[in-house]
N, C-alpha and C positions, 0 to 999 in steps of 0.2 A: 394487361393489368386490370385486376378485378375491382380495385378501389383506388381512388385518387387521394393520396395523403395530403392533408392540409393542416395548418395550425390556426386555431380560432383565437381571436382577440375577444375575450369575454369580460374584460374589465368594465364594470358598470352596467353589464347586460344581464337581464333576468333569465334564469335557467330554472326549469321545473324539475324537481326530484321527487319521484313517487316511490315511497317505501320508507319504513321506519326501523329496519334492522341493521345488523353490523355491515352488510354489504352497502346499504345506503349511506351509512356513516363514512365508509371509506371513499365513496364517490363524492360525498359532501366535502370532505377534507381536500380532495384534489381540486374540486371546482372553486372552493374558497381560496386556495393558494393561487389559482389563476385569476382571481379578482372578480368572479361572478357574483351576482346578487341572487341568492337562492330563494326559491319558493318550495318549501317542503310540504308534501301532502301525504298524510298517513293517519289512520285512526289512533295509533299509538307510536311512541318513539323509544328506542333504547337510550340508556343514560348518556352514552357518548354523543349520539345525534342530538339529544336535548341540549347538551352544552353548546354544540355548534349552532343551534338555532338561536342562541342568545347573542350571537355576534351581530354587529351593526349591518343593516341591509338585508337581513335574512327574515323571511316570513315563514310562519308555520300555520298550516290549516289542518285542524284535527278532524278530518273527514275522509270518506272514500273518494277516489278520483272521479272528477267530472270534467268533460271536455272544456268547460269554461275556465278551468285552471290554467289552460295553455295561453290565455290572453296575455299579450305583451312579452311572451317568451321567445327566445331565438333557438333554444335547444331544450329537449326533454330527455330525462334519464328515467327509465322504468327499472326499479331495483327491488321489486317485491319477490316473494317466493310463490306467488300465485300466477300461473301462466295466463289465465283469462284476464287478469288485470293488466298485465304487461301488453297483451294483445289489444286491449281496449285503449291504452295509451298510444300504442303504435298506430292504430286506425285513426284516432283523433288527431294525432300529429300529422299524418299524411294528408288528412282533409284540410288542416290548417296551414299546410306548407311549413311545418316546423320539423327540423331534424330530430329524430328519435333514436336513442340507443337503448335497446332492451338487453339487460345484462345476461350474458350467456345464451342469447337467442338471436343469432345472426339473421334468421329468416324474418323475425319481427322488427328488425332494425333497419333504419335508413342511413345510419352511420355507425361506425365501430370505434370503441375506445382502445387505443393501442397500449402495449406495455411501454413504460416511459423510463428513460434515463435522464435525470434532471441535473444538468450542470448549467443552470440558467446564467446567461441567455442562450447557452448551447443546450439544445434539447434533442434527444434521439428518440424516435417513436418506432416501435417494432410491432408489426401486425402480421397475422397469418390468415386474414380473411375470416376469422372466427373458427377456423378449422381445428386448431389446437392451441388454446391459450397457454398450456403448459410449456410448449416449445417456445412461445414468445417470452415467457418468464425466464426460461433457461438462457435464451439469447441475450435478454436484458442483463442477466448476471454476468455473462461473459464480456459484454461491452462495458459494463460498469468497472470491471477489473482492468480494462485497457485505458479508460479515460481518466486522467488525473482528477482528483477531487476539486482542485482549484482551477480547472479549465475555464469555468465561467468568469473567474476574476481576470484571467489572461484575455479572454474575449472582450470583457468590458474595457480593459486597459487599451486594447487595440481599437475598440470603437471610439474611445475618447480622442484617439490620435488621427482618425480618418481624415478630418478636414485639414489638419496640419500637413499630412502626407500628400493629400490631393493638391494642396497649394504649392508644395515644394516640388512635387513630381507630377506635372499635369498629364504626361503621356501614360496611358494605361499600361503598356508593357513594363515601363520602369516601375510603376507602382506595384504591379504583380510580383516582379522580381524582389522588390523591397520587402513585401509582406512574406514571401516565401523564406527569405533570409532571416527575417525577424522571428518567425515561428520556429526556425531551426537554431536560433542563436542562444548563447549563454544567458543573455538577458531574459529571454522567455523562460528558460529553466529556473532562473532565480526568482522570477515572478511567481512561478508555480509552487515554490517553496513557501510563499506567504511571508517571508522574512525580509523582504526588500522594502525599505521605506520610500515614501513618495519622492523625496529629493533625489535619492539614488536612482529611482526608476526614471525620473525626468532627465537626469544627467546621462544615463545609459541610452535612453531613446534618442536624445539629441545627438550623442556621439554616433549612433548608428545611422541616423538620417544624414549627418554631415558626411559620413563615409560614402553613403549612396550618392551624394551630390558631387563628391570629389571627382576630378577627371581621371580617366584611365579605368582599368578593371578594378572592381570592388574586391578588396582583400577579405577573405573569409575570416570570421572571428572564431577562435577556438576556445575550448573550455575543458576542464577536468572534473570528472565525477568520481569521488571516493565512495565506492559502493561496498557495503557489507554483503557477502555471499551467503551468510548464515553458516550453520554447522555442517552442512553437506547435502542434505536432502533438498533437491531443487524446488520442491513444493513449499519450502519454508522461506524462499525469497520473498521480500516484500513486493507489493504491487509497484511501488516506485522504482525499485531495482529492476524489475522486469520491463517496465516501460522504457527506462534509459538504456538497458542492454539492447533493446531493439532500435535505438537511435544512434548508438556510438559508431564511430568510424574505425576505432582501434581499441583493443582491450589489452591492458597489461595485467597479467595474473601470476599467482604464485602456486606453490605446490599444494597448498591447502584447499585449492579450488578444484573440485572433482569434475570429471568430464561431463557428468549430467548437468551441472550448472553451466558449464561453457556452452552446452548445446542450446541454452536459452539466449545466447548472444546472436545478434543479427548475422545471417549466413555469410554476407559478403564483408563483414568487418575483419580487419587484420588482427591476428592474435600474436601477442608477444609474451613469451615466458620470461619472467624476471624472478624466478623462484630462488629461495635461499635455504640451504640445508644447514641444520645445526652443525657448527664447526667447519662448514665448507660453503662459503658464499659464492654462488655463481655470478650474482650481480650485486654490487655494493649498493648500499642505500643512497649514497651520493649519486651514483649512476642512474638510479631509478628517478631521482629528482630531476636530473638532466634530461632524461627521456620524456618525462611528463611535460616539462617546460618546452622542450624542443618540438614535440608533437603538437602541443596546443598552439604554439607560435606559427606552425604551418597552417593553422586554421582547422585542425582536426578536433572532433569531439572525442575525448579520451576517457574511457572507463578504466579506472584503477580498481580492479576487483580483488577483494581480500576475503579470506575465510573469516567467518564469525562477524564481528562488528569492527569497522575500520579504526575505531578509536579505543579499542581494548586490546593491548599487547599486539598491535599490528602496525606500529610506526605511523599511524594515520596523522597524529599530531605533527610529526616532523614533516610529512609531505604537505600538510595543510599550510604550515609556516613557510616552507620553501616556495610554494605556489603563490601564496599571498604576497610575499616579498618580491616575487617576480612579476606581480601585476596580472596574474592569470586568474580569470574567473573560476571559482571552484564551488561545487555543491557536495555536501556530505550526506550520504544516504545510509542511515543506520541499518544494521543487520541483527539477526538473532545471534547473540554472542555464544561462543562454544559452550561455556559453562551452563547457561540456561538450556540450550538445546540438548546437551548430554544428560543433564539431570532429569529433564522431562522425559527423554527417550528411555531412560533407565528406571523411571518411576520413583525418583528420589526427590523429596521436597527439600530444598536447600535451607528453608527455615520451617520449624514445626513447633507448635506450642508445647512448652515443657521440655523440649529436646534441644532446639537451637534457636537462639534469639537474634543472631546476626550471622552474616555470611561475608567472606572475604575472598577476593580473587587475587592470586599472586603468581608470579613466575620465579622459579628458583634456579634459573640458568646462569652460569658463569659467576663473575664477581658480584653480581647483584644479590646473590643468595646470602652473602655475609652481612649485608645491610638490613636484612629483614629482622623484624622483632619476633624471634622464634618463641619467646616466652608467651607472647600474646597469641600466636598461632596455635600454641599447645593448650590454651585455656579451654575449660569445659563450656558447655552450652553454646558452642560456636562451630560453624561449618567453614572449612577452608577448601577452596578449589585451586589446585595447582595446575596451571597451564604448562604444557610441554614438560610434564613431570615424569613421564615414563623413563627417560634417559637418566634422570637424577634420583630415581626411586630410593636406592639404598641410602644416599646422603640425606634425603628428606626425612626418611624414617628415623635415622640416627639423630638428627637435630631435634626432632619433635620429642623423642624419648629422653634426650639429654635435658630438655626443658620441662620435664615433668608430665608429659602426656602418657597415660597408662598404656601398657603394651596391648591391652585388650580393646583399645578404642577402635571402633568400626571404621573401615575404609572401603572404597570401591574404585575401580578403574573402569572407565568407559572408553573402549577403543572403537574408532570409526563410527562415532556417534551419529545416529539418525540414518545411517546408510544400511543397505542390505546386509553387509558383513559385520554389523555391530556386534561387539562382545562386551559383556559386563562381568568383571572379576570382583567378587566380594570377599572380604576377609577382615583381618585386624592388622594393626601396625606390626605385630611380631610375625605375621604369616604372609603378608601381601607380597614382599619381595620374592620369596620362594615361589609363590603362586604365579606371579607374573613371569618369572624365569621359566617355569615349567610350561607355561602356555605360549612361550615365544612371542611375548607381547610386542606389537609394532606401533608405529606412529601413524596418524596422530592419536593421542590418548590423553585423557584428563584424569587426574587423581582427586577424589573427593574424600576428605577426612572429616569425621564427625559422626555422632551417633545416628544422624539421619541416614547414613550409608546402610544401616540395617534394613531400610526399605528395599534396597536392591536385592538382598538375599531372599525377600519374600516373593520376588517375581522372577528371578533368574537363578539358574543353577550355577554354582561356582565351577569355573572351567580350569 
């Protein structure tokens, strides 16, 4: 190991910063966030650094560096664009037994500044010994994508409970088991959402601690995560979705979840297909409710993975209600809904100044189609996105025409949106049915009706 990583407590400690440019300003921001008292030495300062020098506890010396500037400092940062000045700071720091970091100059440094992922109090530092800062920054970006944004809040919550757990579970192995179970629990996932109030957090923690104190084996606590898989492209999964898919014990998925998204699920997680085809249900919605409740009561962490967003034409509300009534902890993870994904992938703005002032998402399947306000859907300056519209295309066109929509109104169909096999069919109300039939259109496909659909024709050839 070339360097020993350490974390410095700089709160209330004096740190010397030599330099007045943008690099120095970035270092000043980092040091002030850590609570350091800055002494900035530079003949001139950039505006950003000048503002930072106005903060309490910060000194500014408008001069060239002198070794006496190190007096009382525990750390020095040389952040100038002049190598000879950085070397002067380094030599003076070594002589005074003060740690020195010379930016982008490992040879002149006695300590290095890592790339940082800040989820305070959780902090991850990445160093490459100064060999390649670019790699350190890339690793930081990858780690940031893995760690939940509210991880620090979870850590603080656990820290507040340490003495309580120590008193209740004096044996170290029992405490370790408790904390392992806590960080895997539904309560921890709810805390990470930031929407659990203090009273609910206290009650949940007390219940978990009581369970740990109960005689006999500790029954695992299960939970359900209703996760939106997005429109198809796995790279459009949210960070939260990817994090939870790596933690679930079992995933229940439907036909709108492509294999590429399932590949993001933890390798050893059980996969259960509960898909439903239009007009031919393989698994009833009631049975899905039963499976979710049954698996959670076994203590499993269940991911209910749905195409698009779980709360948009995906029965997510029904499943949320059933789980809540059964007392099962549940977290909803939004996804990029299919309408937004398809429109973006096809280059169609769903609203556009002077063309469409509003947008409406509807489904025209079965008996529900008769209850729609077709006159409103046929109105001008309006975009309508029909989910699952391919199978009902002739009926949709007929109803819109009956309610006054012009035959020449632009439409587009996006098939397999965001996936490698995506197709965009552009046309008008009086031509789109024939175009779709000739192209042997398949599912899933979304129908976009409105003048904004003309944008599809500018980017895609009609198929």
